[in-house]
C-alpha positions in Angstrom: 20.8 49.5 25.0 21.4 46.4 22.9 19.3 44.7 20.2 15.8 43.5 20.6 15.2 40.4 18.5 11.8 38.9 17.8 11.6 35.3 16.7 8.4 33.8 15.2 7.5 30.1 15.3 9.1 29.8 18.8 6.9 26.8 19.8 8.8 24.6 17.2 12.0 22.8 18.0 14.2 24.6 15.5 13.0 28.2 16.4 13.0 27.5 20.1 16.5 26.3 19.9 17.5 29.6 18.1 15.7 31.6 20.7 18.0 30.0 23.3 21.1 30.5 21.1 20.7 34.1 20.1 20.4 35.1 23.9 24.0 34.4 24.3 25.1 37.1 21.9 26.6 40.1 23.8 24.9 42.6 21.5 21.4 41.3 22.2 19.5 42.8 25.1 16.2 41.0 24.8 14.6 38.3 22.9 10.8 38.2 22.1 9.6 34.7 21.2 6.3 34.6 19.5 4.0 31.6 18.6 0.3 30.7 18.6 1.1 27.7 20.9 3.2 27.7 24.1 6.7 26.2 23.6 7.4 22.6 25.0 10.9 23.5 25.9 12.3 26.2 28.2 13.2 29.4 26.4 15.6 30.7 28.9 15.4 34.4 29.6 13.3 35.1 26.4 9.9 36.7 26.9 7.3 34.5 25.3 4.2 36.2 23.7 1.4 33.9 22.7 0.2 35.6 19.5 -1.0 34.5 16.0 1.1 36.3 13.3 -2.0 36.2 11.1 -3.7 38.7 13.3 -3.1 42.4 13.6 -1.8 41.9 17.1 1.7 41.3 15.9 2.0 45.0 15.0 1.4 45.9 18.6 4.0 43.5 19.8 6.7 45.0 17.5 5.9 48.6 18.6 5.6 47.9 22.4 8.9 46.1 22.5 10.7 48.4 20.1 11.9 45.4 18.0 14.8 46.2 15.7 15.6 42.6 14.4 12.9 40.2 13.2 13.8 36.5 12.5 10.9 34.9 10.8 11.1 31.1 11.3 7.4 30.3 11.1 7.5 29.3 7.4 7.5 25.6 7.4 6.1 22.4 5.7 5.7 20.5 9.1 2.3 20.7 10.7 2.6 22.1 14.1 0.8 20.5 17.2 -2.0 22.1 19.0 -2.2 21.5 22.8 -5.1 20.3 25.0 -5.7 20.5 28.6 -2.4 20.2 30.6 -0.2 20.8 27.5 -1.0 17.4 26.0 -0.5 17.2 22.2 -3.6 16.5 20.3 -4.5 16.6 16.5 -2.4 18.8 14.2 -3.6 21.6 12.2 -4.6 21.0 8.6 -2.9 22.0 5.4 -5.2 25.0 5.0 -4.2 26.4 8.4 -0.6 25.8 7.7 -0.8 27.7 4.4 -2.5 30.6 6.1 0.4 30.8 8.7 3.1 30.6 6.0 1.5 33.0 3.6 -1.0 35.2 5.3 1.1 35.2 8.5 4.1 36.4 6.6 1.9 39.2 4.8 0.6 40.3 8.2 4.1 40.2 9.7 5.6 42.2 6.8 2.9 44.8 7.0 3.6 45.2 10.7 7.4 45.5 10.1 6.7 48.1 7.4 4.8 50.3 9.9 7.4 49.8 12.8 10.1 52.4 12.5 12.3 50.6 15.0 12.7 47.5 12.6 16.2 47.6 10.9 16.8 43.9 10.0 14.7 41.1 8.7 15.7 37.5 8.4 13.4 35.0 6.7 13.7 31.1 6.7 13.0 29.9 3.1 13.8 26.7 1.3 15.6 25.5 -1.8 12.0 24.1 -2.6 11.5 27.4 -4.5 13.5 25.9 -7.4 11.1 22.9 -7.7 12.2 19.5 -8.9 11.7 18.6 -12.6 13.4 16.5 -15.3 14.6 19.6 -17.2 16.3 21.2 -14.2 19.9 22.3 -14.4 22.6 20.3 -12.7 23.1 23.0 -10.0 20.9 26.0 -9.1 22.3 29.2 -8.0 20.3 32.1 -6.4 19.5 33.7 -9.8 18.5 30.5 -11.6 14.8 30.5 -12.5 13.0 27.3 -11.9 12.1 25.3 -14.9 8.8 24.2 -13.3 7.4 26.3 -10.5 5.9 24.4 -7.6 2.2 23.9 -8.1 1.2 23.5 -4.4 2.2 22.6 -0.9 5.0 24.1 1.1 7.1 24.7 -2.1 4.4 27.1 -3.5 4.1 28.7 -0.1 7.8 29.6 -0.1 7.6 31.1 -3.6 4.8 33.3 -2.4 6.5 34.2 0.8 9.6 35.3 -1.1 7.5 37.4 -3.4 6.0 39.3 -0.5 9.6 39.7 1.1 10.9 41.3 -2.1 7.9 43.7 -2.1 8.7 44.7 1.6 12.4 45.2 0.7 11.3 47.7 -2.0 9.0 49.6 0.3 11.5 49.7 3.2 15.0 50.1 1.6 16.3 51.1 5.0 15.7 47.6 6.4 18.4 44.9 5.7 16.6 41.9 4.3 18.2 38.4 4.3 16.5 35.4 2.9 18.0 32.0 3.7 17.1 29.2 1.3 17.9 26.0 3.3 18.5 22.6 1.8 16.8 19.8 3.6 17.5 20.2 7.3 18.7 17.1 9.2 20.3 16.3 12.5 19.6 14.2 15.6 16.6 16.3 16.7 15.3 17.0 13.1 11.4 16.9 12.8 11.1 17.7 9.1 9.0 15.7 6.6 12.3 14.3 5.0 13.4 13.1 8.5 10.1 11.4 8.9 10.5 9.7 5.5 14.0 8.4 6.4 12.6 7.0 9.7 10.2 4.6 7.9 11.4 0.9 8.2 11.2 0.5 4.3 11.8 3.5 2.1 9.5 3.8 -0.9 11.3 5.1 -3.9 10.4 5.9 -7.6 11.3 3.0 -9.9 14.2 3.9 -12.2 15.3 7.1 -10.4 18.1 7.7 -8.0 18.1 11.4 -7.2 20.9 13.6 -5.8 20.1 15.1 -2.5 21.7 17.9 -0.3 21.4 18.4 3.5 22.2 21.0 6.0 22.9 20.3 9.6 20.6 21.8 12.2 23.7 23.1 14.1 24.9 24.9 10.9 21.2 26.4 10.7 21.7 27.9 14.1 25.1 29.5 13.2 23.9 30.9 9.9 20.8 32.4 11.5 23.1 34.0 14.1 25.2 35.5 11.4 22.2 36.7 9.4 20.7 38.3 12.6 23.9 40.0 13.6 25.3 43.4 12.7 27.3 43.0 9.4 31.0 43.9 9.0 30.0 45.6 5.8 26.8 47.4 4.9 25.7 44.6 2.5 27.1 41.6 4.1 23.9 40.3 5.7 21.6 41.3 2.9 20.3 39.3 0.0 19.2 35.7 -0.8 21.5 32.8 -0.1 21.4 29.1 -0.7 22.5 27.2 2.5 23.6 23.6 2.2 26.5 21.4 3.2 29.2 20.4 0.7 28.7 17.4 -1.6 25.7 15.3 -2.5 24.3 11.9 -1.7 22.2 9.7 -3.9 19.0 8.3 -2.4 20.4 4.8 -2.7 23.4 5.8 -0.7 21.2 7.2 2.2 19.2 4.0 2.3 22.4 1.9 2.5 23.8 4.2 5.3 20.5 3.9 7.3 20.5 0.1 6.8 16.9 0.4 5.4 15.7 -1.5 2.4 14.1 0.4 -0.5 10.8 -0.4 -2.2 11.0 0.8 -5.8 7.4 1.6 -7.1 6.1 3.0 -10.3 5.0 6.6 -9.8 1.3 6.0 -9.6 1.8 3.3 -7.0 4.1 5.6 -4.9 1.3 8.2 -5.0 -1.0 5.7 -3.5 1.5 4.8 -0.8 1.9 8.5 -0.1 -1.8 8.9 0.5 -1.8 5.8 2.8 1.1 7.1 4.9 -0.5 10.5 5.3 -3.9 8.9 6.2 -2.4 6.9 9.0 -0.3 9.8 10.2 3.1 8.2 9.6 4.7 10.9 7.6 3.8 14.1 5.7 4.6 12.6 2.3 3.7 15.5 0.1 3.7 15.6 -3.8 6.7 18.0 -3.7 8.6 15.4 -1.7 7.7 12.8 -4.3 9.2 15.1 -7.0 12.3 15.5 -4.9 12.7 11.8 -4.5 12.3 11.5 -8.3 14.5 14.3 -9.7 16.5 15.5 -6.7 17.9 19.0 -6.3 21.4 20.5 -5.9 22.3 24.2 -5.2 25.4 26.2 -5.5 26.6 27.9 -2.2 29.3 30.2 -3.4 27.3 33.4 -2.3 26.9 31.8 1.2 30.6 31.7 1.7 31.8 34.9 -0.3 29.0 37.2 0.6 27.4 36.0 3.8 30.8 34.8 5.2 29.5 31.5 6.4 31.4 28.1 6.2 29.2 25.0 7.2 30.8 22.8 9.9 29.2 19.6 8.4 29.1 18.3 4.8 26.0 16.7 3.3 27.5 13.2 4.1 28.4 14.2 7.7 25.1 15.7 8.3 23.4 12.5 7.2 25.7 10.4 9.3 24.9 12.4 12.4 21.2 12.0 11.6 21.5 8.3 11.0 23.3 7.8 14.4 20.3 9.3 16.1 17.8 7.1 14.3 19.3 3.8 15.5 20.0 0.6 13.4 17.7 -0.3 10.4 16.4 -3.6 9.4 19.7 -4.5 7.7 23.3 -3.9 8.9 24.6 -1.0 6.8 28.0 -2.5 6.2 26.6 -5.8 5.0 23.9 -4.1 2.9 26.5 -1.8 1.2 28.8 -4.8 0.5 25.9 -6.8 -1.1 24.7 -3.9 -3.2 28.4 -3.3 -4.4 28.8 -6.9 -5.3 25.5 -7.0 -7.2 26.5 -3.8 -9.1 29.8 -5.4 -10.1 28.1 -8.6 -11.1 25.6 -6.8 -13.4 28.4 -4.7 -15.0 30.8 -7.7 -15.6 28.2 -10.4 -16.6 28.0 -11.0 -20.4 24.6 -11.6 -22.1 24.8 -15.4 -21.9 25.0 -15.1 -18.1 28.5 -16.5 -17.7 31.4 -14.9 -15.9 34.1 -12.9 -17.6 36.3 -16.1 -17.7 33.5 -18.1 -19.4 32.6 -20.1 -16.3 29.6 -19.8 -14.1 29.4 -16.7 -12.0 29.0 -16.9 -8.2 26.1 -15.1 -6.6 27.1 -11.5 -5.6 25.0 -12.1 -2.4 27.0 -15.1 -1.2 29.1 -14.5 1.8 
């Protein structure tokens, strides 16, 4: 008969794209797309069910459609839009409603999956945010590394709670293959994540004295790894477990600014907190405290299990992911090539200049910003 796949959060860009992608799999007979708001884009031949996963109705959807694979993508840090008359976008839901969807919605969905005998596979979108960002962090996190400082709020805390409930479900339903995907920051031409909004600012506020290491995963690679996780495994344990998902390599925050052609505005941490509040007030970006910590300390994860156990090799590196994202954002205030040369010259000048301000040959040193 073929597989019946249910996808949550289908009204969002990423989940809607996966709904369209998974329909092309020969083993999939039907796709049930679920969200509390109608999707803005066509979902192909998928059947859309307007339902709130926080409500008991989701259990009836699983049973009526005999769903065997659940892909839970409605765990996010981006506030979803609501829709007014004629489908026009209006004010976004607040943080409290978002937390309810992430945590209470996951609890309700897992409870429904536990009672549905047809469910045999569960895929959950998580985030490397579960590791937090702190000054005492290890250089690289793997899936078993405990966080030095657990997230105290926001989306990061939501993901920690969600993963706790998923582990409980896995113990209660050992017959269900459970796959948790901890994604690094997702970027690409269509990305609508909080970090994508931050990189779209004309000037990037940063924390004075810090240049964190960042990792990214391309939205195309997200589609492919979700497809693998939702598919029948070649071995019984292949698509089960918890996996870090990220492109190879890292970029410093200063490198991302140069490649975008956007100047940075280094601020003391209290001042950056004030800027964060102002940006959120005017609706320019969802600049959360966890994002400030990421832009202070950074985060890097190991992806060996992704390759060796899950069998997934990303098409894009971190640098290639960011380059594709940057091409979709258009030119910044400064030409990236000229900005990079100026910064390199400045760095060389600071490294080579003696304490008396003269050049290495004893003569006056030329300005590094001179053409």
